N, C-alpha and C positions, 0 to 999 in steps of 0.2 A: 210454597215458593222454594223452600230449602229442599224439599223432596224432589221437585222438578229439576233443580239445579244439579243435585247429586246424580240424578238419572242421566241428564245431558252430559255431565262430566264423565261419567262411567262409559257412556257410548263413545265419547271422543277417545278415551283411553283404549277402548276395544278396537276402534278404527286404526289407531296408531300402532297397536300391537300386531294387528293383521297385516298392515303395510310392511312393518319390519320383518315379519315372518316371510312374506312373499319375497322381499329382497334377499334374505338369507337363503331361501330355497333356490332363487335364480343364481346366486353366487356358487351354491353347491353344484348346480348343473354346469356352470361354466368351468369350475375347478373340481373335477371329480376326485373322489378320495383316492389317495395313493396307497400302493401296497406297502407292506412292511419293509421290503427290500429297497423300494424307492425312497422311503423315508430315511433309511440308513445312508443312501447316496446323497440325499439332500443335505445331510449334516455336514458334508464336506464342501458345500458351496459357500461362497463368500461374495461380498459386494465390493468391487473395485471400481472407483471413479463412477459410481452410480449404476454399474452393470452387474447383474447376477452372473457370477463366474464359477465354473467348475473345471478343475485341472486333474486329468487322469494321465498325465505325461509320465513316461518311463515306469510303467507298471507291469511291463511284460505281458500285456493283454493280447491274446490270440483272437478274441472276439469281444465285442462290446456287451456289457450286461443288458439284458432285455428291459430291466426296470429303468435304465437311463432315459429312455425315450418317453417316460411318463412326466419328466420334469419340463413341462412346456414353458415354464417361465424363464428358462436359461437364455442368456444373451451372449455369453462367451463360453466356448467349449474347446478345451485343449486335449487332444488325443495324440499328441506327437510322441515320437520315439517309443513306439510299441511294435508289435508284430502283427498288426491287423492286415488281413488279406482282402477283406471286403467290408462293406457297410450295408446294413439292412435297409429296406425301403422305409422303415419306421423313422429314418432320419428326417423325413419330410414333416413329421409331427412337431418338430421343434421350430415352429414358425416365427418365434421371436429371436432367433439367433442373429447376431450382428457380426460376430467374429468366429470363424471355424478354422482350427489349426490341426491339419492332418500330416504334418511334416514328419519324415523319417519312418514310414511304415512300408508295407509290402503290397500296397493297393494296386491292383491291375486295372481297376475301373471305378468309376463313381456312379452311384445309383441315379437313375433318372429322376427320382423324387427330390433331388437336390434343387430342382427348379421351383419347388414349393416354398423355399426359403426366401420370401419376397423382401425381407428386411436385411438380408446378408450384405455386408459392406466389405469384408475382408475374408479372403480364402487363401490359405497356405496349403498347397498339396505337393510341395516340392519333395525331392528325394523319395520317390515311390517307383512303381513300375507301370505307370499309366501309359497306355498306347494310344488312347483316344479320349476325347472329351465329349460328354453327352450333349446332345442338342438342347436339352432342357435347361442347361446352365444359362443359356441366353435369356431365360425368364427372370434371372436375378439382375434386374436393371439398376438396382441400387449399388451394385458392386463397384468399389473404388480401387481396391488392390487385389490383384490376382497373380499368384506365383505358382507356376507349373514347372519350375526348373528341375533339372536332374531327373528326367523321366525318359520315356521312349516314344515321345509324341512326334508324329510326322506332319500334323496339320491341325487346324481348328475348324469347328463347324461354322457355317455362315450365320447361324442364329446369334453369334456373339457380336455381330455388327450392331445390335441394339443396345450395347453397353456404352451409352454416351457419357455416363458418369465415371467411367474407368480412367484413372490417372496414372497408375503404375502397373506395368505388365512385364513379367519376367518369364521368358521362354528359353533361357540359356541351357546349354548342355542337354539338347534333345537331338532329334534326327530330322529337323526341318530343312527341306531343300529349297523352298520358296516361301517368302513371307506370306502368311495367310491373307487372303483378300479382305477378310473381315477386319483386320488390324487397321487398314487404311480408313475405315469408317469410324474408328474410335477417336473422334475429334478432340476429346478432352485429355488425351495421353500427354503426360509430361515426362515420363520415364519409360524407355523401351530397351529391354535387355535381350539380345539375340546372340550372345557370344557362344562359341563352340557348338555350332550347328553345321549344316552342309550347304550353306547359302553360296551361290555363285554370282547372283545379280541382285540389284535393288531396283524395284520398279519405279517408274517416274511418278507414280501416285504417292510416293513418300511425301510430296509437297502438301498433301491434304492434312498432314498432322501439324497444323499451324501452331499448336501450343507446346510442341516437343522441345524440351530443354536438354535432355541427356539421351544420347543414342550410343549404345555399346554393341559392336559387331565384330569384335576380335575373334580370332581363331576360326575363321571360315575360309572360303576359297573365292572371295570376291575379286573380280578382275578390274572393274572400273566403278567409279562413283558417278551416279547420274547428275546432270547439271541441275535438275529440279531440287536436288538437296540444298542448293544455295538459296532456295526460297524460304527455308525454315529460319525466319528472322529471330525466333526466340531461342535457337540452339546455342547452348553454352558449353557443352562437352561432347566431343566426337572421338570415339575410340575405334579404329579399324586396324589395330595391330595384328600381325600374324595372318596376313591375307596374301593374295597374288597381285596386289596393286602395282601397276606400272606408272601411273600418273594420277594427278588429281585435277578436277575442273579448275580452269582459270578463274571462274567466277566465285571461288571460295572467299575471296577478299570481301565480298558483299556481306558476309556474316559478321556483323559488327559486334555482336554479343559473344562470339565464340572465344572463350578464354583458354580452352585446352583442346588441342587437336593432335592426337597421337596416331601416327601412321608408320611407326618404326617396325623393323624386322619383317619386311615383306620379302617376297621371293627375289626381286631384283637386288635388294641390298644383301640378302643372304648369299647370293651367287657372287657378288662383288667381294664380300668378306672371304669366302672360300678361295676365290682366285688369288686374293692378296696373300693369304696364308700359304698357298701352294707355291706362288712365285718366290716368296721370301725363303721358304724351305729349300727350294732349288738353288737359290743364290747363296745360301749359307748365312743369311742375315739373322740376327737375334730377334726375339719376339718384340713386337711393338709395345711401347709403354702405353698406359691409359691415356695420356695426353695426346700421343700421336694417333691413337685409334680414334679419339674424339675429333681430331682434325680431319680424318679421312671419312668419318661417318656423316652422312647427310643429316642435317638438323632441320627441325620444323619450327624452331624459335630463334629469334635474335637474342643475343646475350650481351649484357653490358660488361664493363671492365671487372665488375665484381662477380660475374658469372650468373647473374640473375636473369630470368627470362623477361624480355622486354616486349613480348607480344608475338603472335603467329606471323610467319613469313607468308608472302604471296606465293601461290602455286608455281609461278614462273621462277621464283628464286629457289623453291624446293627442287624444281626440275633441273635448274642450273647446277645446284649442289650435287645432284645425282650424276650429271654429266662430268663435273669436275672430279668427282670420285673415280669415275671410270677412266678419265684421262690420266689421273695420278697413278692408277693401277697400271695403265699402259706404259707410263714413263718408268715406273718401277720395274716393269718387265724388260724394257730396253736396257736399263741400268744393270739388271741381273745378267743379261746376255753379254754386255761389255765386260763386266767383272769376271764372268766365267771364261771369256776369251783371254783376258789378261792373266788369270790364274793358270790357264793351260800353257801359256808361254813362259811363265815365271819358273816352272820346274826345270826345264832344260837350261834356262838362263843361269840358274844357280850352279848347275853342273859345269857349264862352259866357263863361268868365272873361276870356278875352282881349278880348271885346267889352265886358265890364263890365256885364252885365245880370243874371246869375244867380249867387247865392253858391254856394260849393262844398259847404257842409254840407247845404243843401236838396236838392241833386242826389243826394247819398249817401243821405239819408233816403228820398227818393222811389224810389231804386233798391232799397233794402232792402224 
């Protein structure tokens, strides 16, 4: 009995050992042994908020170390503020990446293998020299934040329309002349930054971005705002400073959640200010104080007695303020002409009074 039990027990142990050995062998196959250099790099990794993180920022790297791409467990990789001009195709081997920071390099393009990063949620590629975006980036359907600011991009590939999870898109300081069509398919967008580009129009399809809360388009050459912009019921901030706007849609009052709408320093207002300064210089008037300038400057907000903003004005009121500013400028021009006429007659008036021939009052009446 005892011998049989010992034999059966030993056989169970053997089975258990063989199973554990098979598991270890499979783990070795899944995680191949790293080179000595890769192990040195791994020592610099850390765990932040549950993510395996490696930062190689500000190291003066001209190229990435080949052993870096062996660390397949990496989830956050920071390569910002280096001198990288390109990335190797081996980038696609880091298929566990969640956040990739390439900010502040000299990258002229991104490898097509970036589309293999299926778990990527955040990509910072701003302040580079990118001229185009690879089609394969559209395969990163989990992407939530994409920053391509301060590059030389003129458009986006249509494949990016599949990014339905994207909530924040920054395309500012590029060379975009028309809003890419794929942007209107990103239904989840909450933040859209298109400042300092070459935009002249906004398509009516802007109404498709129903979740948009922040829209920044300052520093372009936009002439008019589409009426469909008023259908963005979730919009809370709109910035169209430094454009060529002449008017705003009357339907803007429908945006009940709009707490900040900035449309100052457009072409019409700049020309009015230049004319006011020119007229006052001709008339010999002193510079306007800040309070006087505030009275002549069209405002987008009502203000209470304390000077606090009480809410956005209706577009009709904004347009009326523009008209009043131009009428005030016209009045100041007429006043300047009258004052110039009076001053021209006052010089001989002083000389005649000195000789005692013509009274002062008669001269003023004749001048008027």
